Structure formats: C-alpha cells, structure tokens
C-alpha positions as CSV (number, residue, x, y, z in Angstrom):
1,M,0.0,0.0,0.0
2,T,1.2,3.5,-0.8
3,L,0.8,6.5,1.5
4,N,1.2,9.9,-0.2
5,F,1.9,12.8,2.1
6,G,2.4,15.7,-0.2
7,K,5.0,14.5,-2.7
8,R,6.7,12.1,-0.3
9,F,6.4,8.4,-0.7
10,F,7.8,5.9,1.9
11,H,7.2,2.6,3.6
12,Y,7.0,1.9,7.3
13,T,5.9,-0.8,9.7
14,V,2.7,-0.8,11.8
15,L,2.3,-3.3,14.7
16,V,-1.3,-4.1,15.0
17,G,-3.0,-6.2,17.8
18,L,-1.0,-9.1,19.1
19,G,2.1,-9.2,16.9
20,L,0.5,-8.8,13.5
21,T,2.8,-6.8,11.2
22,L,1.6,-4.9,8.2
23,V,4.4,-3.5,5.9
24,F,3.5,-0.7,3.6
25,N,5.7,-0.3,0.5
26,P,6.0,2.4,-2.1
27,I,4.1,1.1,-5.3
28,G,2.8,4.3,-6.7
29,D,0.7,7.4,-6.2
30,A,-2.4,5.7,-4.9
31,G,-2.6,7.1,-1.4
32,P,-5.2,9.3,0.3
33,A,-5.8,12.8,-0.9
34,E,-3.3,15.4,0.5
35,A,-4.4,16.8,3.8
36,A,-4.3,20.5,4.8
37,R,-2.0,19.6,7.8
38,V,0.3,16.7,8.5
39,A,1.8,15.6,11.8
40,T,5.5,14.7,11.6
41,V,6.6,12.1,14.2
42,N,9.4,13.5,16.5
43,V,10.3,10.4,18.4
44,D,11.8,7.1,17.3
45,R,8.6,5.0,17.8
46,L,5.2,6.6,18.3
47,N,2.1,4.7,19.5
48,L,-1.1,4.8,17.4
49,R,-4.2,4.6,19.6
50,S,-7.9,4.0,19.1
51,G,-8.8,7.2,20.9
52,P,-7.4,10.4,22.3
53,G,-5.6,9.1,25.4
54,T,-3.1,6.6,26.7
55,H,-6.0,4.6,28.3
56,T,-7.3,3.6,24.8
57,A,-6.2,0.6,22.9
58,L,-2.8,0.4,21.1
59,L,-3.3,-0.1,17.4
60,G,0.3,0.0,16.3
61,Q,3.4,2.2,15.9
62,V,5.0,4.6,13.4
63,N,8.6,5.8,13.1
64,K,10.5,9.0,13.5
65,G,10.0,11.4,10.5
66,D,6.8,9.7,9.3
67,Q,4.2,12.3,8.2
68,L,0.6,11.5,9.0
69,P,-2.4,13.5,7.6
70,V,-4.3,15.3,10.4
71,I,-8.1,14.8,10.5
72,S,-9.1,16.4,13.8
73,K,-7.9,17.4,17.2
74,S,-9.1,16.6,20.8
75,G,-7.2,18.2,23.6
76,D,-3.5,17.3,23.3
77,W,-4.3,14.5,20.8
78,Y,-4.5,14.5,17.0
79,Q,-6.6,12.1,14.9
80,V,-4.5,11.1,11.8
81,Q,-4.9,9.0,8.7
82,V,-2.8,5.8,8.5
83,G,-3.1,3.6,5.5
84,G,-6.8,4.4,4.9
85,K,-7.6,4.0,8.6
86,T,-7.7,6.5,11.4
87,A,-5.8,6.5,14.7
88,W,-4.8,9.0,17.4
89,V,-1.4,10.2,18.3
90,A,-0.1,12.3,21.2
91,G,0.3,15.9,20.1
92,W,3.4,16.6,22.2
93,L,5.3,13.9,20.3
94,V,4.6,15.3,16.8
95,G,5.1,18.5,15.0
96,V,2.0,19.7,13.0
97,Q,2.5,21.7,9.8
98,D,0.3,23.2,7.1
99,V,1.4,21.3,4.0
100,T,0.8,24.3,1.7
101,N,2.8,26.6,4.0
102,P,5.4,24.7,6.1
103,S,6.6,27.8,7.8
104,R,3.3,27.8,9.8
105,G,4.4,24.6,11.6
106,T,4.2,24.5,15.4
107,A,7.1,22.2,16.1
108,T,9.6,25.1,16.2
109,A,9.3,28.9,16.4
110,N,11.5,31.9,16.6
111,T,10.7,32.8,20.2
112,Q,13.4,35.4,20.7
113,G,12.0,38.5,22.5
114,K,8.4,37.2,22.5
115,V,5.9,36.7,25.3
116,A,2.8,34.6,25.6
117,V,-0.1,36.8,26.8
118,V,-2.7,34.7,28.8
119,T,-6.2,34.9,27.2
120,A,-7.9,32.4,29.6
121,D,-9.1,33.5,33.1
122,T,-6.8,31.0,34.7
123,L,-4.1,29.0,32.9
124,N,-2.2,26.0,34.2
125,V,1.6,26.0,33.7
126,R,2.7,22.4,33.4
127,S,6.0,20.7,33.9
128,G,6.0,19.3,30.4
129,P,4.3,19.8,27.0
130,G,0.9,18.1,27.7
131,T,-2.0,17.9,30.1
132,H,-0.7,14.7,31.5
133,Y,2.2,16.6,33.1
134,G,1.9,17.9,36.6
135,I,0.9,21.5,37.3
136,A,4.0,23.6,38.1
137,G,2.1,26.9,38.6
138,K,-0.8,29.1,37.6
139,A,-1.1,32.3,35.4
140,K,-4.1,34.6,35.1
141,K,-5.6,36.5,32.2
142,G,-3.3,39.2,30.9
143,D,-0.1,37.8,32.4
144,Q,2.8,38.1,30.0
145,L,5.1,35.1,30.1
146,P,8.5,35.2,28.3
147,I,8.7,32.4,25.7
148,L,11.7,30.0,25.9
149,S,10.8,27.4,23.2
150,Q,7.9,25.6,21.6
151,S,6.9,22.0,21.0
152,G,3.8,21.2,19.0
153,D,0.9,23.0,20.5
154,W,2.7,23.8,23.7
155,I,5.0,26.7,24.6
156,K,7.7,26.7,27.2
157,V,7.6,29.9,29.2
158,Q,9.2,31.6,32.2
159,A,6.4,31.7,34.8
160,G,7.6,33.5,37.9
161,S,10.6,31.8,39.3
162,A,10.0,28.6,37.4
163,T,9.8,27.4,33.8
164,G,6.9,25.4,32.5
165,W,4.6,24.7,29.5
166,V,1.3,26.3,28.5
167,A,-1.2,25.4,25.8
168,N,-0.8,27.7,22.7
169,W,-4.5,27.9,22.2
170,L,-4.9,29.7,25.6
171,V,-2.3,32.4,25.0
172,K,-1.6,35.1,22.4
173,V,2.0,35.4,21.2
174,Q,3.4,38.9,20.7
175,N,6.6,40.8,21.0
176,A,7.8,41.4,24.5
177,P,7.5,45.0,25.9
178,V,10.8,46.7,26.6
179,T,10.3,47.2,30.3
180,S,13.1,45.7,32.3
181,V,14.4,46.9,35.6
182,K,17.8,48.7,35.3
183,T,20.5,47.4,37.5
184,P,23.2,49.7,38.8
185,A,26.6,49.7,36.9
186,N,28.4,49.0,40.2
187,P,25.9,46.9,42.2
188,A,28.4,46.1,44.9
189,A,28.5,49.7,46.0
190,A,24.9,49.5,47.1
191,G,25.1,46.5,49.4
192,S,27.3,44.2,51.5
193,G,29.8,43.6,48.8
194,K,28.2,40.5,47.3
195,V,26.4,40.5,44.0
196,A,23.7,38.1,42.7
197,V,24.1,37.3,39.0
198,V,20.8,36.2,37.3
199,T,21.1,32.7,35.7
200,A,17.5,32.4,34.5
201,D,16.4,33.9,31.2
202,S,13.9,36.1,33.1
203,L,13.6,36.4,36.9
204,N,10.8,38.0,39.0
205,V,11.8,40.3,41.9
206,R,9.3,39.9,44.7
207,S,8.3,42.0,47.6
208,G,9.1,39.3,50.1
209,P,11.0,35.9,50.4
210,G,8.5,33.6,48.8
211,T,6.4,33.0,45.6
212,N,3.3,34.2,47.5
213,Y,4.7,37.8,47.5
214,G,3.9,40.2,44.7
215,I,6.2,40.9,41.8
216,V,7.9,44.3,42.1
217,G,10.1,44.0,39.0
218,K,11.9,41.7,36.6
219,V,15.5,41.2,35.7
220,K,17.1,39.2,32.9
221,K,20.0,36.7,32.6
222,G,23.4,38.2,33.3
223,D,22.0,41.2,35.4
224,R,24.0,41.8,38.5
225,M,22.3,43.0,41.8
226,S,23.7,43.9,45.1
227,V,22.9,41.4,47.9
228,L,21.4,43.0,51.0
229,A,20.3,40.0,53.1
230,Q,19.2,36.3,52.9
231,S,16.2,34.4,54.3
232,G,16.2,30.7,53.7
233,A,16.3,30.1,50.0
234,W,15.6,33.7,49.1
235,V,18.1,36.6,48.6
236,K,17.2,40.3,49.2
237,V,18.7,42.4,46.5
238,Q,19.0,46.0,45.4
239,V,17.6,46.5,41.9
240,G,18.0,50.1,40.7
241,S,16.2,52.2,43.3
242,T,14.1,49.2,44.4
243,T,14.7,46.5,46.9
244,G,13.2,43.0,46.6
245,W,13.7,39.3,46.9
246,V,14.8,36.7,44.4
247,A,15.1,32.9,44.6
248,N,18.7,31.8,45.3
249,W,18.5,28.8,42.9
250,L,18.0,31.2,40.0
251,V,21.0,33.4,40.8
252,S,24.7,33.0,41.4
253,V,25.9,34.8,44.5
254,Q,29.5,35.9,44.2
255,A,32.1,38.5,45.2
256,P,31.9,41.7,43.0
257,Q,33.6,41.5,39.7
258,N,34.4,44.0,37.0
259,T,33.7,41.6,34.2
260,P,30.2,40.6,33.1
261,A,28.7,37.3,34.1
262,K,29.1,34.4,31.7
263,S,26.1,32.9,30.0
264,T,25.0,29.7,31.8
265,A,23.5,27.8,28.9
266,P,26.0,25.5,27.3
267,P,25.8,25.3,23.5
268,A,24.2,22.2,22.0
269,N,26.4,19.2,20.9
270,T,29.3,20.4,23.0
271,A,30.8,19.0,26.1
272,P,31.2,21.8,28.7
273,V,34.0,21.6,31.3
274,A,33.0,19.0,33.9
275,G,31.5,20.7,36.9
276,A,31.1,24.2,35.2
277,Q,27.4,23.8,34.7
278,M,24.5,22.1,36.6
279,V,20.9,21.3,35.6
280,V,18.0,21.8,37.9
281,I,15.2,19.3,37.4
282,N,11.9,21.1,36.7
283,G,9.5,18.2,36.8
284,D,8.3,15.5,39.2
285,N,9.8,12.0,38.9
286,I,11.7,12.7,35.7
287,N,13.3,9.6,34.0
288,L,17.1,9.4,33.6
289,R,18.1,7.3,30.6
290,S,21.1,5.3,29.5
291,G,21.4,7.3,26.3
292,P,20.2,10.6,24.7
293,G,16.6,9.6,23.7
294,T,13.4,8.0,24.9
295,Q,14.4,4.8,23.0
296,H,17.1,4.2,25.7
297,S,16.4,2.3,28.8
298,V,15.4,4.1,32.1
299,A,18.4,4.4,34.3
300,G,16.6,5.9,37.3
301,Q,14.4,8.8,38.4
302,V,15.0,12.2,39.9
303,S,12.7,14.7,41.5
304,R,11.9,18.4,41.2
305,G,14.7,20.7,42.4
306,V,17.5,18.1,42.2
307,R,20.8,19.6,40.8
308,L,23.1,17.5,38.8
309,P,26.5,18.4,37.2
310,V,26.5,18.5,33.3
311,I,28.9,16.2,31.5
312,S,27.9,16.8,27.8
313,R,25.0,17.5,25.5
314,S,23.6,15.7,22.4
315,G,20.8,17.6,20.7
316,D,18.0,18.2,23.2
317,W,19.5,15.8,25.7
318,V,21.9,16.4,28.5
319,Q,24.3,14.0,30.0
320,V,24.6,14.5,33.8
321,R,26.5,12.9,36.7
322,R,24.2,11.4,39.3
323,E,24.9,11.5,43.1
324,N,26.4,8.1,43.0
325,G,28.9,9.3,40.4
326,T,27.5,7.4,37.4
327,P,26.5,9.2,34.2
328,A,22.9,9.3,32.8
329,W,20.9,11.4,30.3
330,V,17.9,13.7,30.9
331,A,15.7,15.5,28.4
332,G,16.8,19.1,28.1
333,W,13.3,20.5,28.0
334,L,12.7,19.2,31.5
335,V,15.7,21.1,33.1
336,S,17.2,24.5,33.5
337,F,20.9,25.4,33.5
338,V,22.7,27.2,36.3
339,D,26.3,27.8,37.3
340,Q,27.7,25.2,39.6
341,P,28.5,26.8,43.0
342,E,32.0,26.9,44.3
343,P,32.7,23.8,46.5
344,S,31.8,24.4,50.0
345,Q,34.0,23.4,52.9
346,P,31.6,22.2,55.7
347,Q,34.5,20.7,57.6
348,N,35.8,24.3,58.4
349,D,32.4,25.6,59.5
350,K,33.0,24.4,63.1
351,S,30.1,26.3,64.7
352,W,27.6,24.0,62.9
353,L,29.2,20.7,63.9
354,P,28.6,18.7,67.1
355,G,31.6,18.1,69.4
356,P,34.1,20.5,71.0
357,Q,36.0,23.0,68.8
358,P,39.6,22.1,68.0
359,E,42.0,24.0,70.3
360,T,43.9,25.2,67.2
361,Q,40.8,27.1,65.9
362,P,41.3,30.8,66.6
363,E,38.5,32.2,68.7
364,G,35.7,33.6,66.5
365,D,37.2,32.4,63.3
366,Q,34.6,30.1,61.7
367,G,36.6,29.5,58.5
368,T,33.9,30.2,55.9
369,T,33.0,33.8,56.5
370,P,33.4,35.9,53.3
371,E,36.0,38.6,53.5
372,S,33.3,41.3,52.9
373,N,31.3,40.2,56.0
374,K,34.0,39.1,58.5
375,D,33.7,42.3,60.5
376,Y,29.9,42.3,60.9
377,V,28.7,41.9,64.5
378,P,25.0,42.3,65.4
379,E,23.9,44.7,68.1
380,A,21.9,42.0,70.0
381,K,23.9,40.1,72.6
382,V,23.5,37.1,74.9
383,V,24.0,38.7,78.3
384,D,23.6,35.6,80.5
385,V,23.0,31.9,80.5
386,Q,21.5,30.7,83.8
387,I,21.3,27.0,84.8
388,S,19.2,25.7,87.7
389,E,17.8,22.3,88.9
390,Q,14.5,21.8,90.7
391,Q,12.6,18.6,91.4
392,G,14.1,16.6,88.5
393,H,13.9,19.5,86.0
394,T,16.9,21.4,84.6
395,Y,16.0,25.0,83.7
396,I,18.2,26.9,81.3
397,N,17.5,30.7,80.8
398,I,19.1,32.3,77.8
399,V,18.9,36.1,78.4
400,C,19.5,38.7,75.6
401,D,19.3,42.4,75.5
402,H,17.1,42.4,72.3
403,D,14.1,40.5,71.2
404,I,15.0,36.8,70.5
405,E,14.3,35.1,67.2
406,Y,15.2,31.5,67.4
407,N,14.6,27.9,66.3
408,T,15.5,24.6,68.0
409,F,15.8,20.9,67.1
410,T,16.8,17.6,68.8
411,L,19.7,15.3,67.8
412,S,20.4,11.8,68.9
413,N,23.4,9.5,69.2
414,P,24.5,11.3,71.3
415,F,21.5,13.2,72.7
416,R,21.7,17.0,72.1
417,Y,19.3,19.9,72.1
418,V,20.3,22.7,69.7
419,V,19.2,26.3,70.0
420,N,19.9,28.8,67.1
421,L,19.7,32.5,67.9
422,K,19.3,34.6,64.8
423,D,21.4,37.8,64.5
424,V,22.6,37.6,68.1
425,Q,26.2,37.7,69.2
426,L,27.5,35.6,72.1
427,D,29.6,38.5,73.4
428,K,31.3,37.2,76.6
429,T,29.5,33.9,76.8
430,P,32.0,31.1,77.5
431,A,32.7,28.5,74.8
432,V,31.7,25.7,77.3
433,I,29.4,26.1,80.3
434,Q,29.4,23.3,82.7
435,A,26.0,22.2,84.0
436,N,26.4,18.8,85.8
437,T,22.7,18.4,86.5
438,D,21.0,15.0,86.5
439,L,20.0,15.6,82.8
440,V,22.5,18.1,81.3
441,Q,26.3,17.7,81.2
442,Q,27.3,21.0,79.6
443,I,26.4,23.7,77.1
444,R,28.7,24.4,74.1
445,T,28.5,27.7,72.1
446,G,29.6,28.8,68.7
447,F,28.5,31.0,65.9
448,S,28.5,31.4,62.1
449,K,28.2,34.4,59.8
450,D,26.3,35.1,56.6
451,P,23.7,34.9,58.0
452,Y,24.9,35.6,61.6
453,V,23.6,32.8,63.9
454,S,24.7,31.9,67.4
455,R,24.3,28.3,68.5
456,L,24.0,26.8,71.9
457,V,24.3,23.0,72.0
458,V,22.9,21.4,75.2
459,D,24.7,18.1,75.7
460,L,22.2,15.8,77.4
461,K,23.1,12.8,79.6
462,K,20.1,10.8,78.4
463,S,16.9,11.2,76.3
464,A,14.9,14.1,77.7
465,R,11.8,16.1,77.1
466,V,12.5,19.8,76.4
467,A,9.8,22.5,76.6
468,V,10.7,25.9,75.2
469,K,9.1,29.2,76.3
470,L,9.8,32.8,75.3
471,S,9.2,35.5,77.9
472,Q,6.5,38.1,77.3
473,D,9.2,40.8,76.6
474,K,10.8,38.3,74.1
475,K,14.3,38.7,75.8
476,T,14.5,35.5,77.8
477,L,14.3,32.0,76.3
478,T,13.7,29.2,78.9
479,L,14.4,25.5,78.3
480,D,12.6,23.2,80.7
481,I,14.3,19.9,80.5
482,S,12.7,16.9,82.2
483,K,13.0,13.1,82.3
484,I,11.5,10.9,79.6
485,S,11.2,7.2,79.2
486,Y,10.4,5.1,76.2
487,S,7.0,4.3,77.8
488,D,6.1,8.0,77.4
489,G,6.0,7.5,73.7
490,L,4.8,10.6,71.9
491,A,3.7,12.6,74.9
492,G,4.8,16.2,74.6
493,K,6.5,15.8,71.2
494,N,6.0,18.7,68.8
495,I,5.2,17.2,65.4
496,F,4.6,19.3,62.2
497,L,2.5,17.6,59.5
498,D,2.4,19.0,56.0
499,A,-0.4,18.0,53.6
500,G,1.2,18.5,50.1
501,H,-0.3,20.9,47.6
502,G,-3.7,22.6,48.2
503,G,-5.9,25.4,46.9
504,Y,-5.3,26.1,43.2
505,D,-2.4,23.6,43.3
506,N,-4.1,20.2,42.9
507,G,-0.9,18.3,42.6
508,A,-1.2,15.2,40.4
509,S,-4.6,13.8,39.3
510,G,-5.6,10.2,38.6
511,K,-7.3,9.0,35.4
512,N,-10.6,8.9,37.2
513,G,-10.3,12.5,38.6
514,L,-8.9,11.8,42.1
515,R,-6.9,14.8,43.2
516,E,-3.7,14.5,45.1
517,K,-4.3,17.5,47.3
518,D,-7.5,15.9,48.6
519,V,-5.8,12.5,49.4
520,N,-2.9,14.2,51.1
521,L,-5.1,16.3,53.3
522,D,-7.3,13.4,54.4
523,I,-4.4,11.2,55.3
524,T,-2.7,14.0,57.1
525,L,-5.7,14.8,59.2
526,K,-6.0,11.1,60.1
527,V,-2.4,11.0,61.2
528,A,-2.9,14.2,63.3
529,E,-5.9,12.7,65.1
530,I,-3.9,9.5,66.0
531,L,-0.8,11.4,67.2
532,R,-2.9,13.8,69.3
533,K,-4.6,10.9,71.1
534,Q,-1.1,9.7,72.0
535,G,-0.3,13.0,73.6
536,A,1.7,14.7,70.8
537,N,1.4,18.4,70.0
538,V,0.5,18.4,66.3
539,Y,0.8,21.4,64.1
540,L,-0.5,21.5,60.5
541,S,0.6,23.5,57.5
542,R,-3.0,23.4,56.3
543,S,-6.2,21.8,57.7
544,D,-8.4,22.6,54.7
545,D,-8.1,23.2,50.9
546,T,-5.8,26.2,51.1
547,F,-2.7,27.0,49.1
548,I,0.5,27.4,51.2
549,D,3.8,28.4,49.7
550,L,6.5,25.8,50.2
551,Y,8.8,28.1,52.1
552,E,5.9,29.2,54.3
553,R,5.3,25.6,55.3
554,T,8.8,25.2,56.7
555,R,8.8,28.7,58.2
556,M,5.7,27.7,60.2
557,A,7.4,24.5,61.4
558,N,10.7,26.3,62.3
559,D,8.7,28.9,64.2
560,Q,7.0,26.2,66.2
561,S,10.4,24.6,67.1
562,A,8.9,21.3,65.9
563,D,10.8,18.1,66.7
564,I,10.2,16.7,63.3
565,F,8.6,17.7,60.0
566,V,6.6,15.2,57.9
567,S,5.2,16.1,54.4
568,I,2.6,13.7,53.0
569,H,2.2,13.3,49.2
570,S,0.9,10.9,46.5
571,N,3.3,10.1,43.7
572,A,2.7,10.3,39.9
573,N,4.5,9.2,36.7
574,P,3.7,9.4,33.0
575,N,4.3,5.6,32.9
576,T,1.0,4.5,34.5
577,A,2.4,1.0,35.2
578,I,4.7,2.4,37.9
579,G,3.5,2.0,41.5
580,G,4.9,1.8,45.0
581,T,5.8,3.6,48.2
582,S,8.8,5.7,48.9
583,T,10.1,8.1,51.6
584,Y,12.6,10.9,51.1
585,Y,15.0,12.8,53.3
586,Y,17.8,15.3,52.6
587,A,21.1,15.6,54.4
588,P,24.0,16.4,52.0
589,A,27.5,17.0,53.2
590,T,27.6,20.4,51.5
591,I,25.0,21.8,53.9
592,P,26.5,21.3,57.4
593,M,23.3,22.1,59.4
594,L,21.5,19.3,57.5
595,Y,24.4,16.9,57.4
596,E,24.7,16.8,61.2
597,Q,21.1,15.6,61.3
598,R,21.8,12.9,58.7
599,D,21.4,9.9,61.0
600,D,18.1,11.3,62.5
601,R,16.7,12.2,59.1
602,R,17.5,8.9,57.6
603,R,16.2,6.9,60.6
604,L,12.9,8.8,60.6
605,A,12.5,8.0,56.9
606,E,13.4,4.3,57.5
607,D,11.0,3.9,60.4
608,V,8.1,5.4,58.5
609,Q,8.9,3.6,55.2
610,R,9.1,0.2,56.9
611,E,5.7,0.7,58.6
612,L,4.0,2.0,55.4
613,V,5.2,-0.8,53.2
614,E,4.0,-3.4,55.6
615,A,0.6,-1.8,56.1
616,V,-0.3,-0.9,52.5
617,G,1.4,-3.7,50.7
618,R,2.7,-1.8,47.7
619,R,6.1,-2.1,46.1
620,D,8.9,-0.9,48.4
621,I,10.7,1.7,46.3
622,G,12.8,2.5,49.3
623,V,14.3,5.4,51.3
624,L,15.9,8.0,49.0
625,Q,17.5,11.4,49.2
626,A,16.0,14.3,47.2
627,N,16.5,18.1,47.3
628,F,12.9,19.0,48.0
629,A,12.4,22.5,49.1
630,V,10.6,21.5,52.4
631,L,13.4,19.1,53.2
632,R,16.1,21.6,52.4
633,T,14.6,24.5,54.4
634,S,13.4,22.7,57.6
635,V,15.8,23.0,60.5
636,M,14.6,19.9,62.2
637,P,14.7,16.2,61.0
638,S,12.2,16.0,58.1
639,I,10.9,13.6,55.6
640,L,8.6,13.6,52.5
641,I,6.3,10.6,52.1
642,E,5.0,9.3,48.7
643,T,2.2,6.9,49.8
644,A,1.4,5.5,46.4
645,F,1.0,6.5,42.7
646,I,-2.2,8.3,41.9
647,S,-1.2,7.9,38.2
648,N,-1.5,4.1,38.5
649,A,-5.1,3.0,38.1
650,E,-4.9,0.3,40.8
651,E,-3.2,2.6,43.3
652,E,-5.6,5.5,42.4
653,A,-8.5,3.2,43.5
654,L,-6.6,2.4,46.7
655,L,-5.9,6.1,47.5
656,G,-9.6,6.8,47.0
657,S,-10.4,4.2,49.6
658,Q,-11.0,5.3,53.2
659,D,-9.7,1.9,54.4
660,F,-6.4,2.4,52.6
661,R,-6.0,6.0,53.8
662,Q,-6.7,4.9,57.4
663,R,-4.1,2.1,57.1
664,A,-1.6,4.6,55.7
665,A,-2.2,7.1,58.5
666,E,-1.8,4.5,61.2
667,A,1.4,3.3,59.6
668,I,2.8,6.8,59.4
669,A,1.9,7.4,63.1
670,R,3.6,4.1,64.0
671,G,6.7,5.0,62.2
672,I,6.9,8.4,63.9
673,S,6.4,6.6,67.3
674,A,9.1,4.2,66.4
675,Y,11.5,7.0,65.6
676,F,11.0,8.7,69.0
677,S,11.1,5.4,70.8
678,G,14.5,4.7,69.1
679,Q,15.8,8.0,70.6
C-alpha cells in the first residue's frame, strides 16, 4: 500500500493487535488525498491509539520522520490517517504543519523576544508539553510570560521563578514589551559587597521571600544585583532604586567582579567543562536514561529541584552525573541550567558541627566567612546563660538584650538539644558552660556568619523532654528539661504535619479524577488525630483546601520549634504502570546544618517507610535522598512521604479508599512513634 503525504512516498511498519505486522511499501501514487495539515513524528517510535488518550487501545506504531495527515484534534491528541484507517497520536510527540505553508508549523518557532499573553481567566503552567504533566504553577488573564521554546501546540515559558509549558490555544504570542528593571553599573556599592548574577532567562523580583509575595520588578539573565540579606532560599537584592527578593536557585551569588557574568546555557552538541554547569530538574519524577533519547532504557528517576552536574550534550538531551557518580541522560526541555556553586567546605564551619571545637581554631574564626562580611557583628547580645535544677527539672535561661528570634531541634546519638539565635552575638558567653545536673552535662556555644547565627548545644546525659518558652518581653528563652522514658511515647512531642499541595495547586490527578491535594489532606488529618490521642502536640501547614507556599510551610514548622517535619504526598509518573511507596530525606555533606542531622533524618525516613510498606502492601521503592524545598529548608529532621502512585489505576483506586487512607495514616503514626522510641 502506498501513502502519499504531499509528494513524499515511503514505507513503514505498523504493529497491530497481538504481533500482526503490516508492511506498507512504495508502489505508486495511490494514497489518500493530501491533507491540509500533517503531523511529523518527532520520536523514534510513536504509538497509534484507538482514541485520544493513553488509556485507549494500542493499534500499532509509526517511526520518526513519518508524516501523517491530520483529520481532527481533541485536547492534546491528533486524529490522523494511517493507510486508509484512522488513529490517534499524542500531540506533544509530533510537529504539526500546514502542507501548503510549512513555515506555519508548530514544532519550532522563533521565540526570541516574544511573550505569551494569557487569554484564559486561569491558565495551568505544566512541567511538560501536555495535560498529563503535573501543574507547576498558575497564570491569570493578561499575564505576559517570556517564551523560551515551543513543542507542538505547547509553549515553554518563564512563569515567575519557574519554567513550564502552556497550551498555545490559551495564549496570544506577541513581541515582549521593553520594560526591564535597570541594575546599577556597580551593584556592589549598594550592598554588603556580594552580587547576585541572574542565571535564569527572566527572573521575578518579589516584595518578600516567597512566591506568594507580589512581583515588584523583573531582571534578565546576566543582570547583577547587590545582595542585602538572605532568608532561607531567598536573597534580598538592590535592583536600581528598588529592593526586593529573588530565589537563590536562579542566581549565582559571588564577590563583586568587573567583568560581566558568563552565559549559563551550554551550546548544543558540545561538552562543557566538567562541573562548570549544573541542571535543575523542573518536573516531578523525571526519568534518567542510559542514552540521549526515549528509546534508551530508564536508568533511574530524579525529583523536582535536584541539581546534577553537566557532562555533555547531544541535541536536546543532557548527560549528567548522578549523586552516585555514574552518568545518565535527561531531556533538556525538563531542566534549566545554572552555574555550579563553588565547592563548600563544611569541615571548616565548626560552629555548625557537634563536638568541641579544636583548640587550634582561633576564637571567633569560623573558617567560611566571606571577606566582605567578616567584621559584621550584630547589636543584640547574649547577656547571661543561667542554669538551675529543681525537682528533677533542669532549667536553662538564655537572656538577651534584644528580642530573641530562634529555632530549635533535637539530635540523637549522642543526645543533644540545639538552639539557634538569629542575628545575636554571644559576646562574653564562654565556649563551654558546665551544668552537671541530672540531665545536662554542659552547654557548648559557637556562631557562624552570613547569616549571623549563634548556637547553643545542650549536651544531654540521656533522652529528655525539652519544653521551650519565650518570655513576654521576648528577651529570655527558657528551656525546661525533664525526664522521659520510652513508655512516654509521643507525649509532649512537637510534630509538624504538611499535607502536600492545596488550593489552586491540585498536585497530580488520577485517570478517574482523584486529586492528590484531597488525598494528602485526608491522610494528614487522620495522622494528626492518631498522634494527638497519644499525647503529641501536632501542628499543621493546612487543615483545609488552602494553598500554602513551600517556604511558608517550613517557616511555620521552624517557628513552632517542631521536633520533626513530615510532608505527605501521593506520587505520579507518565508511565501509569509504575507504582509503589517511597520516603525521602535530605542531608548532603555540602549543607552542614542538615548533614549533622543525617542519622536522624534517615532513621525517621526508614522507620516510616518500613511501617508504610508493611501496612499498605505496595512495592517498596525505598528510602531516598532528594533536594525537595521542604526538606532543604526545615531546620529539624524532616521527611517527605509518597504513599502510592495516583497515576497508577490500581493505586488511584486504593488512594480513593477510606480503608487504605486509614491504614496509611496508622502506619505513618507508628513510624513516627518508632522514631521517637528509638531515641
């Protein structure tokens, strides 16, 4: 049989049903009439389906470069003509062109200097080019989103601090207005001496440290801004005459230079110097492959926010080095490029590490303080540390001459209680304060700069309960330390539970419409009820269908001085056959404050994962490390749980079941209890 697509004749193989192979060969100009539009296959093998969706029957396959006449369109799917029959193909895997005017094709476009103006009241920004990808953000009518690239009917845009994809039929493409914020010629003169160099194509400057704050301006790649302060993962900068906040993962903070910043995007088909570039994963559960293309086997998965060093590039694919040192490939349209930070030296940052300071360490020299900030000393001081013992309780009063802003957390093996005082100097406080009570051996002190934090580490003789209270004038912080036994269980523990997503952020959705945000909230509320009955103090990031910024979630937990932070989610993957349960923690050696909690974070994840797998009976994916924002910015031991895959039909049905949710909640509570009992 001959297929005639314009003037092009070719043969290809279609796999139909159970192994039946039909081979079409060029025998003449006897094909269907030329269509107004054709879909050109952009992947090595493309499935033909009986309807517009992956849930419909597989009819066969076509090959890369094949051109199929387009009959109609439904959502992200095109109905095409194949050998006199019709089938459906995924729109994000083909490029559609007008045969009579190929320049009108949607597979590629000159996007330089163009913006997508939102024409819908509310527009989903997705992690990939199709509605089956997760929602990475929202845009509203009239928003102007800088265009980065285009694939089929989908446009890659810069949406706030993230990149994502929007449907081209819900936007209007036009030239970008020339309205960028001017940065000073010498930004270092306006701030502390550091500058933030923009690594994203376009970056929002916000009125506060979080995506929930309003946009006060925009800057572009290469712009240099004076750094004024830092809060968590956000940097306060001077932009012209305006001050605002930018996400630190979209800038490179460095000492002032007289030369312009280098472009961060490596050229295609070249191998950049190892370690000079990194990619940031922009989607959830992205496949790593053994070679540059979807035809290669899956070598693993990575999660949103993970950063991996670049080894080389091949076309649209990027070769990266995984945390275990082995190479793998990732799709370039699912990542963004940033400069790799200078290697940190956590071993020199003695104030963040447990154990006494080496005697060779000069007093006050923390080893990592930038030259520009080494002389900064805050006004606030610790004026006294008082220790007393009464009726089995040890009381420690930390007295300051200014309002105290603090956070605390517990460490085990050995038992320690850590107090961080923000922007407070220790002044004449001794490096070691002997206590010698029944519960407390001593208090060690130290500090770090940039930001300036003083730390008091209470070395406990045994597991103990610590109650923290700030005086009414906010100048005295009291630690009430009392005995605890394993039989006490969860009594008095401060546990922060975070139900993932919420509000306009639905998270992932199942084929039958089950929404992740609803599942997460229901399981979280069930866990909270169980823990409260066992005497725990439970705090929630949300108790209803409300959107909460990621960094606000951990700020709330840090402010409550929670003992642990537990974020509850449901997983998703474009491959609907994937299922299972996993639990994540994050404690890299490059972040000393997290690394010292490594054993506690991993043990909490292991205890919960073990109980969950036993209770719900799904595949044990394991305990993994991932650079999730809530794990990176929580000062206490923290985990993120993926109970099951909402994208898997069987597990979606389970997640919709009250029985499954109750079993999952009870298992999470048992895992938390096991963690504290282990202490």
